[in-house]
N, C-alpha and C positions, 0 to 999 in steps of 0.2 A: 367258727363265728369269723365273719369277715369284716372289716373295718373300712368305711368308705373315706377316701380323703375328702375334706372340704374343698370344694372348687375354690382355685385360687383366683381373687379378685383381680380384675385387669387394672394396671395402673392408669390413672387418669392423665396420660400424656398428650399433650397438644402439640401437632405437627404443623410446622408454619414454612413458607417458601417466600419468594420475591414477592409474588402477589398479594399476600395477605400479612405480611411481618409487621407492617406499620398499623394496620386495623388492629390485629390480635395484641400485639406487644407494646408498641409505642402508644397506643391509645387506651391500652389495658389499665386496670386499676390493681393495687396491691403489689405483693412482691411476686416477681416472676424469675425463673433461672432458665437462660436459653443455653442449650447444648449444641455447639457447632460441632459437626460430626461428619464422617464419611463411613460407607459401608466397607470400605478396603481398609480401615483403620483398626487396628488390633486393639490399641488401649480404648478407642471410643467404643468397641464392642464390650471391653471389660466395665465400662461406666454404666452400660446399659441396666444391669440389675440393681446398681446401687441407685441410679436415678429413679427407677421403677419404686424402690422402696422408700425413697425421699418423697416422691409425689404421693403415694399413699399415707405415709405418716403425717405430712404436713398439709394435706387437703383440707382438713377441717381449720387449719389455721389461716386459710386465705393464701397458701402458696401455690403458684402455677408452675409446672415443669414444662418446658417446650423445647422440642427437637428442630433443628435446622440442618438439614443435608446440605452441605458446602458444595456439593457436586451439581446438585439441583437448584442452588440458590446463589449464583457467583456475584450477584448485584449487592445483596445484603452482606454476603462474605466480605466483599471488597469495601463497602461502605464502614464495616466495623474493625477494617484492617486485621482481619483474622489470618495469622501467617502460620499458625501450628494448632494441630487440633488432637485432642479434643481441647475445645476452649469453652468455658462457662461464663456467660456475662449474666451479673445480678442486675435486675431492675426493680426500680420502685416507681409505680404510677407511671411507667413508660419512660422514667429517666434512667439512663445505665448509670450504676454506682461503680463496680468494680468487675474486676474478671480474675478467673483462675484457668491456667492453663495446665495440660497434660492430666494423668490419671489421679483424681482426687479422691482421697479416703473418706468413706461415710461420715467418720466421726468430724472431720474437718467441715462436711456440707452441714451438718447438724448443727456445729459451733457457729458457724456464719450466719445461718438462718435464724438460729435462737437470737442472736445479738441483733439481727435486723428486726425481728420482730418485738425484741424489748424496746427497740427504738420508736415503735409506732404508738 
């Protein structure tokens, strides 16, 4: 007897760059977490599965997870004064609220998002 694995659902991650950041993030509604990352960054790659899980778990609660490659979006990276990656910036209705830098454990993200959602 063979068991088939359920196909894994793709995480609803939004990819943004300099050309669409303002439209997608700053004019967006609800809570958005933007991951400033780069392909060469090991901690950034370690954040990827954590953010995939967060995107799936919080999608029904109106949370959007977006990724911005700092190598491909130098203007936005400079505008938000990103000096270290990974950096996560939390937005509510287009307004930046706070940021976390470095590899952030999933429970910390869950706690922060839970507190933001309770405030809605």
